[in-house]
N, C-alpha and C positions, 0 to 999 in steps of 0.2 A: 664711684659712680659720678657722671657728669651731671650738671644741673638740668632740671627738667622745667618746661613751661607748665602753665596751669592744667592744660588738657592732659599732658602726661602725667602730672601729679594726680589729677582726678582718676585717670585710668590705674594708675599704681596703688593708690589708697583706697579706691572704692568709694570715694566721696565726690559728689558732683561738683564741677567748677563753680556753679552758682552757690553751693553750700560752703565751699572754701572761702569764697569772698565774704559770704555772711558770717562765718566764724572769725574771719579776720576783722570785719566791721564792728563786731559786738566784743572784740578782745579776747575771744576764746583761745585763738592761736595767734602768735605774732605775726606781723606782716613779713613776708620774705624779703631777701634781697631782690633789687631789681636791676635790670640791665641798664645801660645808658639810654636806651630807647624806651625804658619804662616797663618792660615786660618782667612779670614775676619769675623768680628762678627758685626752685625748690630742691633740697638736697635730701640725703637720707634721713636726717633728724626731723625735717618737716613732714616727711612721708610717714615716718614712724608715729609722730605725734597725730597726724590725720587718722591713721588706721586706729590708733587708741580711741580717739573721738568717735570714729565710726563704730567701734565695738561698743562703747559705753551708749551711744545712741540706740544701737540695736538691742540693748537691754533695757531701753526706756528712761534712761536718765535725762534729766533736763540739763538746759544749757548750763544753768547755774551749778547744778550737781556736778556736771563735767568739769566745770572749772575748778571746782574743790578737788575732785579726783585728779585732775591734771597737776595741781599744786602738791598734792600728797605724792603723786608719782615721781616728780622732780625732786621732792625732799627726800633724800635717802635716809634721813634721821628720823622719819616720821614713825610713830608707833602704829602698827598694824591695827590696833583696836579702833583707830579712828576710820579706817577704811572698812572694817568689818562693821561698825556701827552705821556707817552710810549705807552699806549694802543691805543690812537687816532692816533699816527704816524703809529702803526701796522696796524690799520684799513685802512689808506691810501694805505699801501703797499699791503694789501690784495685786495683791490678794483682794484688796478693796475693790480696785477696778474690775478684777474678774467677777466679784459678786455683782457689781452694778451691770456689767454686761450680761450676766446671766439673768438677772431680773429684766433687763430689757428684752432679751430674747423670750422669756417666758410670756411677758405682757404682750408682745407682737405675736406670738404663737396663738394666744388666746384670741387676740383681735382677728387673726387671720381664719381661725376656726369658726368665728361667727360670721364671717363673710360668705355670702353665697357665690361670689365670683361668676355671676352670670351677666346677662344683658340688662338687668334692671339697674336703675341709677341708685338705689339705696345702697349705702356702704356704711356698715357700722366702723370701719377703721377710719374713714374720713370723718364720721360724726364724733367719734372719740377725740380725734386730734383737734376738732373744732370746738370741743365743748368747754375748753378752757380750765378744765380740771387737770391736775397732774396725772399724766398717763402712768408713768413709773415714779415710784418714791425714790428719789435720789438721796445720797447720803454724803453730800460735799462737806458737811460739818464734820462727820465721822472721819472722812478722809483727811482733813486737815488735822484733826486730833490725833490720829493714827500716826500721821507723819510727824507731829510734835512729840508724842511719846517715844517714838522709835528713836528719834534723834537725841533724847535726853540721856 
């Protein structure tokens, strides 16, 4: 395959040109070769890596985690247990996020149920948001703990 410009690489990989530049900037993917006039040139290897990154992002992995996964992917001598441990840790994080989303949904449903939704200005939803009290109990500390435990 002949070299592609960034627009073609974006179309082939499913990663926007803006995100390709970002991934290069943060060091997630190496900068590609450039033409004499400075245009990026992408080949099969870069497209394959960008697709890997897109798949990992679709699964919710962070940039740092994707960096680790890329490193493991490129290391043909890596033990698969390291990859499995990362995936299991990520499952715990996703489970925690799912619980947090369900808690937010239940709270919002409760607030919506208490609102008349008519022409009166009284609105328990806005009152609750303005109260200064936590509307939904978040579990950020649990999330960090779950990630730490799973990675161990």
